[in-house]
C-alpha positions in Angstrom: 13.7 -12.8 -9.9 11.7 -10.2 -7.9 8.9 -11.5 -5.6 5.4 -10.8 -7.0 3.2 -8.8 -4.6 -0.5 -9.9 -4.6 -3.1 -7.5 -5.7 -6.4 -7.2 -3.8 -9.6 -5.0 -4.3 -10.9 -2.5 -1.7 -14.5 -3.4 -0.9 -15.4 0.3 -0.5 -13.9 2.1 -3.6 -13.2 -1.1 -5.6 -9.7 0.1 -6.4 -7.1 -2.6 -7.0 -3.9 -2.2 -4.9 -1.0 -4.2 -3.6 -1.9 -6.3 -0.6 0.4 -4.4 1.9 -1.4 -1.1 1.1 -4.8 -2.5 2.3 -6.2 -3.3 5.7 -7.6 -6.8 6.1 -10.8 -7.8 8.1 -11.4 -11.5 8.6 -14.4 -13.6 9.3 -13.0 -16.2 11.6 -14.1 -19.9 11.5 -16.2 -19.0 14.6 -18.1 -16.4 12.6 -16.7 -13.2 14.1 -15.2 -10.3 12.1 -11.8 -9.1 13.4 -9.1 -6.8 12.1 -6.1 -8.7 10.9 -3.1 -6.4 11.3 -0.6 -9.0 10.1 -2.7 -10.4 7.3 -2.1 -14.0 8.4 -5.3 -15.0 10.3 -7.3 -18.0 9.1 -10.7 -17.3 7.6 -12.4 -15.3 4.8 -10.7 -12.0 4.3 -11.9 -8.7 2.9 -9.7 -5.7 2.2 -10.1 -2.0 2.5 -7.9 1.0 1.7 -6.0 2.4 4.6 -8.0 5.6 4.3 -10.7 7.0 6.5 -12.7 8.0 3.5 -12.9 4.4 2.3 -13.6 3.2 5.8 -16.5 5.6 6.3 -17.9 4.6 2.9 -17.6 0.9 3.9 -19.5 1.7 7.2 -22.2 3.6 5.3 -22.7 1.0 2.6 -22.1 -2.1 4.8 -19.6 -3.3 2.3 -17.6 -5.3 4.8 -20.7 -7.0 6.2 -21.8 -8.0 2.7 -18.4 -9.3 1.7 -17.9 -11.3 4.8 -21.4 -12.4 5.4 -21.4 -11.4 9.1 -22.4 -8.3 11.0 -19.4 -6.0 11.7 -19.4 -4.7 15.2 -18.7 -1.0 16.0 -15.6 -2.2 17.9 -14.1 -3.6 14.7 -14.6 -0.2 12.9 -13.1 1.6 15.9 -10.0 -0.6 15.7 -9.7 0.1 12.0 -10.1 3.9 12.6 -7.5 3.8 15.4 -5.1 1.8 13.2 -5.5 4.2 10.3 -4.9 7.2 12.6 -1.8 5.5 14.0 -0.5 4.9 10.5 -1.0 8.6 9.8 -3.8 8.3 7.2 
């Protein structure tokens, strides 16, 4: 029996995609937002498409901040941009 792949929703464009197609940002138990490259960190997670368009929309609308309930630092957005560029998006 094939393994089911979880579906998650992008906080920027609201599209539903398979979990590996999305980038995850986590609010840690300490209250900080960090990029979760492996998708395994403990804490509240929010997902965003691996596209610069969705990332810029999330920055403009503060979608990640609203979803996680914490302020997202520019450093977290920089890490996401760098990761997306590295992935060839």
